[in-house]
DRENKE-874950 format. One record per residue (C-alpha): x, y, z; residue number from 1. Coordinates in nm, 3 decimals. Layout:
! DRENKE-874950
<atom u="X" v="Y" w="Z" num="NUM"/>
...
This chain:
! DRENKE-874950
<atom u="-2.182" v="-13.788" w="5.388" num="1"/>
<atom u="-2.079" v="-13.455" w="5.545" num="2"/>
<atom u="-1.785" v="-13.282" w="5.474" num="3"/>
<atom u="-1.548" v="-13.469" w="5.725" num="4"/>
<atom u="-1.660" v="-13.756" w="5.692" num="5"/>
<atom u="-1.471" v="-13.835" w="5.351" num="6"/>
<atom u="-1.081" v="-13.807" w="5.615" num="7"/>
<atom u="-1.230" v="-14.026" w="5.845" num="8"/>
<atom u="-0.964" v="-14.258" w="5.829" num="9"/>
<atom u="-0.580" v="-14.310" w="5.803" num="10"/>
<atom u="-0.391" v="-14.267" w="5.470" num="11"/>
<atom u="-0.078" v="-14.513" w="5.483" num="12"/>
<atom u="0.187" v="-14.304" w="5.338" num="13"/>
<atom u="0.486" v="-14.575" w="5.347" num="14"/>
<atom u="0.730" v="-14.642" w="5.613" num="15"/>
<atom u="0.515" v="-14.626" w="5.910" num="16"/>
<atom u="0.368" v="-14.299" w="5.790" num="17"/>
<atom u="-0.015" v="-14.237" w="5.793" num="18"/>
<atom u="-0.189" v="-13.891" w="5.723" num="19"/>
<atom u="-0.552" v="-13.829" w="5.882" num="20"/>
<atom u="-0.693" v="-13.543" w="5.674" num="21"/>
<atom u="-1.027" v="-13.324" w="5.798" num="22"/>
<atom u="-1.165" v="-13.235" w="5.499" num="23"/>
<atom u="-1.309" v="-12.919" w="5.358" num="24"/>
<atom u="-0.947" v="-12.837" w="5.535" num="25"/>
<atom u="-1.076" v="-12.478" w="5.628" num="26"/>
<atom u="-1.131" v="-12.304" w="5.936" num="27"/>
<atom u="-1.069" v="-12.512" w="6.252" num="28"/>
<atom u="-1.063" v="-12.847" w="5.999" num="29"/>
<atom u="-0.670" v="-12.933" w="6.067" num="30"/>
<atom u="-0.503" v="-13.273" w="5.951" num="31"/>
<atom u="-0.328" v="-13.439" w="6.176" num="32"/>
<atom u="-0.013" v="-13.739" w="6.116" num="33"/>
<atom u="0.053" v="-14.080" w="6.295" num="34"/>
<atom u="0.398" v="-14.250" w="6.281" num="35"/>
<atom u="0.429" v="-14.602" w="6.383" num="36"/>
<atom u="0.686" v="-14.889" w="6.468" num="37"/>
<atom u="0.746" v="-15.222" w="6.721" num="38"/>
<atom u="0.409" v="-15.106" w="6.909" num="39"/>
<atom u="0.499" v="-14.739" w="6.950" num="40"/>
<atom u="0.303" v="-14.444" w="6.812" num="41"/>
<atom u="0.343" v="-14.071" w="6.780" num="42"/>
<atom u="0.048" v="-13.838" w="6.653" num="43"/>
<atom u="0.154" v="-13.517" w="6.498" num="44"/>
<atom u="-0.114" v="-13.272" w="6.627" num="45"/>
<atom u="-0.427" v="-13.359" w="6.806" num="46"/>
<atom u="-0.787" v="-13.208" w="6.595" num="47"/>
<atom u="-0.968" v="-12.947" w="6.731" num="48"/>
<atom u="-1.290" v="-13.050" w="6.968" num="49"/>
<atom u="-1.347" v="-13.347" w="7.156" num="50"/>
<atom u="-1.576" v="-13.575" w="6.866" num="51"/>
<atom u="-1.264" v="-13.498" w="6.616" num="52"/>
<atom u="-0.994" v="-13.600" w="6.852" num="53"/>
<atom u="-1.204" v="-13.914" w="6.997" num="54"/>
<atom u="-1.223" v="-14.019" w="6.571" num="55"/>
<atom u="-0.901" v="-14.011" w="6.581" num="56"/>
<atom u="-0.834" v="-14.205" w="6.872" num="57"/>
<atom u="-1.081" v="-14.464" w="6.780" num="58"/>
<atom u="-0.909" v="-14.513" w="6.424" num="59"/>
<atom u="-0.563" v="-14.560" w="6.605" num="60"/>
<atom u="-0.685" v="-14.814" w="6.793" num="61"/>
<atom u="-0.870" v="-14.975" w="6.556" num="62"/>
<atom u="-0.531" v="-15.015" w="6.345" num="63"/>
<atom u="-0.433" v="-15.379" w="6.336" num="64"/>
<atom u="-0.182" v="-15.496" w="6.626" num="65"/>
<atom u="-0.281" v="-15.123" w="6.757" num="66"/>
<atom u="0.025" v="-14.904" w="6.881" num="67"/>
<atom u="0.026" v="-14.722" w="7.187" num="68"/>
<atom u="0.038" v="-14.315" w="7.181" num="69"/>
<atom u="0.391" v="-14.282" w="7.307" num="70"/>
<atom u="0.425" v="-13.917" w="7.183" num="71"/>
<atom u="0.205" v="-13.654" w="7.068" num="72"/>
<atom u="0.371" v="-13.346" w="6.868" num="73"/>
<atom u="0.174" v="-13.000" w="6.851" num="74"/>
<atom u="0.337" v="-12.822" w="6.570" num="75"/>
<atom u="0.251" v="-12.514" w="6.695" num="76"/>
<atom u="-0.024" v="-12.309" w="6.925" num="77"/>
<atom u="-0.301" v="-12.327" w="6.691" num="78"/>
<atom u="-0.599" v="-12.464" w="6.893" num="79"/>
<atom u="-0.748" v="-12.641" w="6.633" num="80"/>
<atom u="-0.383" v="-12.851" w="6.640" num="81"/>
<atom u="-0.363" v="-12.912" w="7.042" num="82"/>
<atom u="-0.715" v="-12.877" w="7.170" num="83"/>
<atom u="-0.749" v="-13.303" w="7.132" num="84"/>
<atom u="-0.433" v="-13.336" w="7.354" num="85"/>
<atom u="-0.711" v="-13.451" w="7.654" num="86"/>
<atom u="-0.776" v="-13.762" w="7.466" num="87"/>
<atom u="-0.373" v="-13.833" w="7.491" num="88"/>
<atom u="-0.294" v="-13.685" w="7.818" num="89"/>
<atom u="-0.049" v="-13.979" w="7.906" num="90"/>
<atom u="0.174" v="-13.935" w="7.655" num="91"/>
<atom u="0.493" v="-13.715" w="7.607" num="92"/>
<atom u="0.372" v="-13.425" w="7.389" num="93"/>
<atom u="0.609" v="-13.244" w="7.285" num="94"/>
<atom u="0.615" v="-12.881" w="7.148" num="95"/>
<atom u="0.840" v="-12.599" w="7.064" num="96"/>
<atom u="0.919" v="-12.353" w="7.382" num="97"/>
<atom u="0.767" v="-12.096" w="7.156" num="98"/>
<atom u="0.484" v="-12.280" w="7.121" num="99"/>
<atom u="0.413" v="-12.362" w="7.463" num="100"/>
<atom u="0.399" v="-11.988" w="7.536" num="101"/>
<atom u="0.152" v="-11.950" w="7.273" num="102"/>
<atom u="-0.043" v="-12.248" w="7.397" num="103"/>
<atom u="-0.034" v="-12.078" w="7.751" num="104"/>
<atom u="-0.157" v="-11.713" w="7.642" num="105"/>
<atom u="-0.362" v="-11.800" w="7.311" num="106"/>
<atom u="-0.668" v="-11.595" w="7.333" num="107"/>
<atom u="-0.909" v="-11.770" w="7.128" num="108"/>
<atom u="-0.980" v="-12.109" w="7.378" num="109"/>
<atom u="-1.325" v="-12.275" w="7.386" num="110"/>
<atom u="-1.421" v="-12.150" w="7.733" num="111"/>
<atom u="-1.425" v="-11.784" w="7.557" num="112"/>
<atom u="-1.612" v="-11.803" w="7.248" num="113"/>
<atom u="-1.962" v="-11.709" w="7.395" num="114"/>
<atom u="-1.837" v="-11.449" w="7.507" num="115"/>
<atom u="-1.632" v="-11.373" w="7.136" num="116"/>
<atom u="-2.000" v="-11.458" w="7.022" num="117"/>
<atom u="-2.226" v="-11.176" w="7.104" num="118"/>
<atom u="-2.257" v="-10.886" w="6.890" num="119"/>
<atom u="-2.311" v="-10.804" w="6.538" num="120"/>
<atom u="-1.999" v="-10.822" w="6.364" num="121"/>
<atom u="-1.859" v="-11.067" w="6.122" num="122"/>
<atom u="-1.605" v="-11.239" w="6.407" num="123"/>
<atom u="-1.889" v="-11.269" w="6.635" num="124"/>
<atom u="-2.092" v="-11.450" w="6.365" num="125"/>
<atom u="-1.764" v="-11.681" w="6.305" num="126"/>
<atom u="-1.790" v="-11.731" w="6.611" num="127"/>
<atom u="-2.148" v="-11.849" w="6.667" num="128"/>
<atom u="-2.075" v="-12.079" w="6.303" num="129"/>
<atom u="-1.780" v="-12.182" w="6.549" num="130"/>
<atom u="-1.982" v="-12.307" w="6.852" num="131"/>
<atom u="-2.247" v="-12.457" w="6.644" num="132"/>
<atom u="-2.000" v="-12.702" w="6.428" num="133"/>
<atom u="-1.802" v="-12.794" w="6.686" num="134"/>
<atom u="-1.831" v="-12.968" w="7.016" num="135"/>
<atom u="-1.592" v="-12.885" w="7.340" num="136"/>
<atom u="-1.854" v="-13.050" w="7.591" num="137"/>
<atom u="-1.576" v="-13.203" w="7.839" num="138"/>
<atom u="-1.285" v="-12.994" w="7.732" num="139"/>
<atom u="-0.986" v="-12.853" w="7.909" num="140"/>
<atom u="-0.701" v="-12.763" w="7.817" num="141"/>
<atom u="-0.357" v="-13.014" w="7.834" num="142"/>
<atom u="-0.026" v="-12.814" w="7.743" num="143"/>
<atom u="0.284" v="-13.023" w="7.632" num="144"/>
<atom u="0.508" v="-13.131" w="7.945" num="145"/>
<atom u="0.829" v="-13.137" w="7.703" num="146"/>
<atom u="0.988" v="-12.843" w="7.499" num="147"/>
<atom u="1.252" v="-12.869" w="7.269" num="148"/>
<atom u="1.433" v="-12.552" w="7.088" num="149"/>
<atom u="1.623" v="-12.573" w="6.710" num="150"/>
<atom u="1.611" v="-12.982" w="6.674" num="151"/>
<atom u="1.540" v="-13.277" w="6.834" num="152"/>
<atom u="1.539" v="-13.649" w="6.750" num="153"/>
<atom u="1.313" v="-13.887" w="6.837" num="154"/>
<atom u="1.262" v="-14.243" w="6.825" num="155"/>
<atom u="0.911" v="-14.435" w="6.695" num="156"/>
<atom u="1.043" v="-14.771" w="6.712" num="157"/>
<atom u="1.294" v="-14.778" w="6.451" num="158"/>
<atom u="1.200" v="-14.517" w="6.289" num="159"/>
<atom u="1.408" v="-14.188" w="6.334" num="160"/>
<atom u="1.178" v="-13.865" w="6.351" num="161"/>
<atom u="1.353" v="-13.548" w="6.335" num="162"/>
<atom u="1.196" v="-13.194" w="6.507" num="163"/>
<atom u="1.296" v="-12.841" w="6.347" num="164"/>
<atom u="1.125" v="-12.572" w="6.482" num="165"/>
<atom u="1.097" v="-12.351" w="6.150" num="166"/>
<atom u="0.912" v="-12.048" w="6.336" num="167"/>
<atom u="0.847" v="-11.761" w="6.378" num="168"/>
<atom u="0.654" v="-11.794" w="6.059" num="169"/>
<atom u="0.292" v="-11.873" w="6.124" num="170"/>
<atom u="0.327" v="-11.850" w="6.473" num="171"/>
<atom u="0.551" v="-11.781" w="6.689" num="172"/>
<atom u="0.718" v="-12.117" w="6.709" num="173"/>
<atom u="0.639" v="-12.376" w="6.432" num="174"/>
<atom u="0.727" v="-12.748" w="6.394" num="175"/>
<atom u="0.789" v="-12.956" w="6.111" num="176"/>
<atom u="0.828" v="-13.333" w="6.158" num="177"/>
<atom u="1.026" v="-13.465" w="5.890" num="178"/>
<atom u="1.078" v="-13.885" w="5.889" num="179"/>
<atom u="1.344" v="-13.898" w="5.649" num="180"/>
<atom u="1.390" v="-14.277" w="5.543" num="181"/>
<atom u="1.028" v="-14.225" w="5.472" num="182"/>
<atom u="1.071" v="-13.890" w="5.279" num="183"/>
<atom u="0.718" v="-13.797" w="5.503" num="184"/>
<atom u="0.690" v="-13.435" w="5.598" num="185"/>
<atom u="0.438" v="-13.301" w="5.843" num="186"/>
<atom u="0.440" v="-12.902" w="5.812" num="187"/>
<atom u="0.175" v="-12.788" w="6.042" num="188"/>
<atom u="0.027" v="-12.469" w="5.918" num="189"/>
<atom u="0.332" v="-12.375" w="5.778" num="190"/>
<atom u="0.159" v="-12.526" w="5.477" num="191"/>
<atom u="-0.183" v="-12.474" w="5.374" num="192"/>
<atom u="-0.315" v="-12.669" w="5.056" num="193"/>
<atom u="-0.586" v="-12.564" w="4.831" num="194"/>
<atom u="-0.697" v="-12.236" w="5.049" num="195"/>
<atom u="-0.547" v="-11.957" w="5.091" num="196"/>
<atom u="-0.253" v="-11.935" w="5.348" num="197"/>
<atom u="-0.294" v="-11.675" w="5.688" num="198"/>
<atom u="-0.016" v="-11.601" w="5.880" num="199"/>
<atom u="-0.037" v="-11.500" w="6.239" num="200"/>
<atom u="0.328" v="-11.491" w="6.404" num="201"/>
<atom u="0.534" v="-11.368" w="6.094" num="202"/>
<atom u="0.744" v="-11.191" w="5.976" num="203"/>
<atom u="0.633" v="-11.342" w="5.616" num="204"/>
<atom u="0.978" v="-11.321" w="5.506" num="205"/>
<atom u="1.039" v="-11.631" w="5.726" num="206"/>
<atom u="0.728" v="-11.819" w="5.596" num="207"/>
<atom u="0.895" v="-11.805" w="5.232" num="208"/>
<atom u="1.209" v="-11.916" w="5.410" num="209"/>
<atom u="1.045" v="-12.205" w="5.562" num="210"/>
<atom u="0.918" v="-12.298" w="5.226" num="211"/>
<atom u="1.273" v="-12.347" w="5.103" num="212"/>
<atom u="1.354" v="-12.538" w="5.411" num="213"/>
<atom u="1.060" v="-12.777" w="5.400" num="214"/>
<atom u="1.203" v="-12.828" w="4.997" num="215"/>
<atom u="1.596" v="-12.815" w="5.076" num="216"/>
<atom u="1.471" v="-13.147" w="5.298" num="217"/>
<atom u="1.384" v="-13.295" w="4.971" num="218"/>
<atom u="1.075" v="-13.463" w="5.083" num="219"/>
<atom u="0.854" v="-13.673" w="4.828" num="220"/>
<atom u="0.542" v="-13.655" w="5.077" num="221"/>
<atom u="0.419" v="-13.343" w="5.256" num="222"/>
<atom u="0.139" v="-13.362" w="5.494" num="223"/>
<atom u="0.003" v="-12.988" w="5.516" num="224"/>
<atom u="-0.149" v="-12.847" w="5.826" num="225"/>
<atom u="-0.491" v="-12.761" w="5.638" num="226"/>
<atom u="-0.560" v="-12.930" w="5.265" num="227"/>
<atom u="-0.510" v="-13.215" w="5.054" num="228"/>
<atom u="-0.125" v="-13.400" w="5.083" num="229"/>
<atom u="0.112" v="-13.256" w="4.814" num="230"/>
<atom u="0.433" v="-13.308" w="4.658" num="231"/>
<atom u="0.755" v="-13.090" w="4.693" num="232"/>
<atom u="0.633" v="-12.919" w="4.345" num="233"/>
<atom u="0.283" v="-12.829" w="4.552" num="234"/>
<atom u="0.507" v="-12.560" w="4.727" num="235"/>
<atom u="0.615" v="-12.327" w="4.472" num="236"/>
<atom u="0.242" v="-12.166" w="4.453" num="237"/>
<atom u="0.228" v="-12.077" w="4.795" num="238"/>
<atom u="0.588" v="-11.948" w="4.816" num="239"/>
<atom u="0.489" v="-11.757" w="4.495" num="240"/>
<atom u="0.155" v="-11.648" w="4.698" num="241"/>
<atom u="0.346" v="-11.522" w="4.981" num="242"/>
<atom u="0.664" v="-11.358" w="4.798" num="243"/>
<atom u="0.395" v="-11.185" w="4.567" num="244"/>
<atom u="0.205" v="-10.997" w="4.876" num="245"/>
<atom u="0.497" v="-10.959" w="5.061" num="246"/>
<atom u="0.664" v="-10.707" w="4.763" num="247"/>
<atom u="0.259" v="-10.558" w="4.706" num="248"/>
<atom u="0.236" v="-10.455" w="5.079" num="249"/>
<atom u="0.547" v="-10.288" w="5.117" num="250"/>
<atom u="0.462" v="-10.085" w="4.810" num="251"/>
<atom u="0.131" v="-9.995" w="4.938" num="252"/>
<atom u="0.332" v="-9.896" w="5.238" num="253"/>
<atom u="0.570" v="-9.695" w="5.072" num="254"/>
<atom u="0.249" v="-9.549" w="4.896" num="255"/>
<atom u="0.099" v="-9.428" w="5.206" num="256"/>
<atom u="-0.164" v="-9.622" w="5.153" num="257"/>
<atom u="-0.373" v="-9.810" w="5.463" num="258"/>
<atom u="-0.362" v="-10.178" w="5.450" num="259"/>
<atom u="-0.773" v="-10.186" w="5.343" num="260"/>
<atom u="-0.668" v="-9.954" w="5.068" num="261"/>
<atom u="-0.360" v="-10.178" w="5.006" num="262"/>
<atom u="-0.638" v="-10.497" w="5.010" num="263"/>
<atom u="-0.919" v="-10.349" w="4.859" num="264"/>
<atom u="-0.686" v="-10.262" w="4.522" num="265"/>
<atom u="-0.528" v="-10.614" w="4.562" num="266"/>
<atom u="-0.520" v="-10.826" w="4.210" num="267"/>
<atom u="-0.547" v="-11.224" w="4.349" num="268"/>
<atom u="-0.609" v="-11.303" w="3.973" num="269"/>
<atom u="-0.323" v="-11.625" w="3.991" num="270"/>
<atom u="-0.498" v="-11.727" w="4.310" num="271"/>
<atom u="-0.861" v="-11.715" w="4.203" num="272"/>
<atom u="-0.912" v="-12.091" w="4.240" num="273"/>
<atom u="-0.862" v="-12.119" w="4.590" num="274"/>
<atom u="-1.104" v="-12.025" w="4.846" num="275"/>
<atom u="-1.059" v="-11.784" w="5.160" num="276"/>
<atom u="-0.846" v="-11.554" w="4.992" num="277"/>
<atom u="-0.986" v="-11.258" w="5.223" num="278"/>
<atom u="-0.757" v="-11.414" w="5.447" num="279"/>
<atom u="-0.518" v="-11.145" w="5.236" num="280"/>
<atom u="-0.608" v="-10.876" w="5.446" num="281"/>
<atom u="-0.426" v="-11.048" w="5.739" num="282"/>
<atom u="-0.145" v="-11.109" w="5.576" num="283"/>
<atom u="-0.098" v="-10.737" w="5.467" num="284"/>
<atom u="-0.115" v="-10.610" w="5.789" num="285"/>
<atom u="0.131" v="-10.838" w="5.960" num="286"/>
<atom u="0.393" v="-10.675" w="5.704" num="287"/>
<atom u="0.228" v="-10.339" w="5.774" num="288"/>
<atom u="0.317" v="-10.423" w="6.133" num="289"/>
<atom u="0.643" v="-10.477" w="6.077" num="290"/>
<atom u="0.722" v="-10.214" w="5.879" num="291"/>
<atom u="0.584" v="-9.981" w="6.121" num="292"/>
<atom u="0.474" v="-10.181" w="6.474" num="293"/>
<atom u="0.407" v="-9.856" w="6.668" num="294"/>
<atom u="0.143" v="-9.735" w="6.380" num="295"/>
<atom u="0.003" v="-10.104" w="6.328" num="296"/>
<atom u="-0.037" v="-10.309" w="6.640" num="297"/>
<atom u="-0.412" v="-10.340" w="6.594" num="298"/>
<atom u="-0.630" v="-10.568" w="6.769" num="299"/>
<atom u="-0.664" v="-10.904" w="6.571" num="300"/>
<atom u="-1.034" v="-10.918" w="6.589" num="301"/>
<atom u="-1.084" v="-10.571" w="6.408" num="302"/>
<atom u="-0.878" v="-10.731" w="6.115" num="303"/>
<atom u="-1.040" v="-11.080" w="6.124" num="304"/>
<atom u="-1.400" v="-10.845" w="6.100" num="305"/>
<atom u="-1.253" v="-10.823" w="5.741" num="306"/>
<atom u="-1.119" v="-11.168" w="5.666" num="307"/>
<atom u="-1.431" v="-11.347" w="5.806" num="308"/>
<atom u="-1.652" v="-11.101" w="5.671" num="309"/>
<atom u="-1.574" v="-11.102" w="5.309" num="310"/>
<atom u="-1.460" v="-11.463" w="5.328" num="311"/>
<atom u="-1.614" v="-11.660" w="5.034" num="312"/>
<atom u="-1.520" v="-11.989" w="5.152" num="313"/>
<atom u="-1.846" v="-12.108" w="5.201" num="314"/>
<atom u="-1.758" v="-12.210" w="5.615" num="315"/>
<atom u="-2.129" v="-12.053" w="5.669" num="316"/>
<atom u="-2.289" v="-12.360" w="5.465" num="317"/>
<atom u="-2.077" v="-12.656" w="5.682" num="318"/>
<atom u="-2.388" v="-12.829" w="5.917" num="319"/>
<atom u="-2.307" v="-12.868" w="6.267" num="320"/>
<atom u="-2.223" v="-13.220" w="6.258" num="321"/>
<atom u="-1.933" v="-13.155" w="6.000" num="322"/>
<atom u="-1.696" v="-13.207" w="6.271" num="323"/>
<atom u="-1.877" v="-13.540" w="6.406" num="324"/>
């Protein structure tokens, strides 16, 4: 069984809500959601490549009394959450205004992978792995065709769905999808479970605030952007990690340490069971950039050479069939 196979079913969460999980939840293996009622359907995020998006689409079509997918919500601008929009391009595709701008300017799209895969850096190695594992044949970008700011209410049949803009945090624009009557919340990449969070936009303090805002809604089920489903108690380790990194990086900066020195001296023992701890280097760089944007603008690819090069999350061992 390939790493993705165990997740190839829609899990019924109750109240018309479903989750589509993509183990192992590492780079590019993102979760999706589905809300159905009265023959209508809303998809939360559309997977990373064409086979993964087709598998989600087929699972929906195979449901008893298969709903039409009338709406899609892209929670943020990372490609593993919207590359599959092509399979749902007849729907209204909704994102925050900031997310649409991220999608339009996203630097890592499938058409650029061959160029990025050249060279002997860890970044290039990762791009070769990504090219081998994921299949973008026939891909073309399909962008959101409806945007909102702050909050938007939607109706899926008789189910009330709320979109709340919690970004900038993980990216410039982050949306959570909240189904109050069901107590189910789809967080996008504001929440990673069973692995180390990585943040691109920041500030990290907004990511901590997003954790608090999620808890304030009192969900009983949270479908993260990557990893297993959790209850509200699962937010605490994520919040604790982010708070620790913020305070640590601020102190290291004040002591005149470079981001690399701060990272090399960091003790992450409390989170040693999490894969991808090297993502912390990006999070530290984000803090430095917030504190001193003139001197810490850096090319993200330089940071990712460390993140990918020192990643012990075993992504290199995933076979090319993982995403199929």
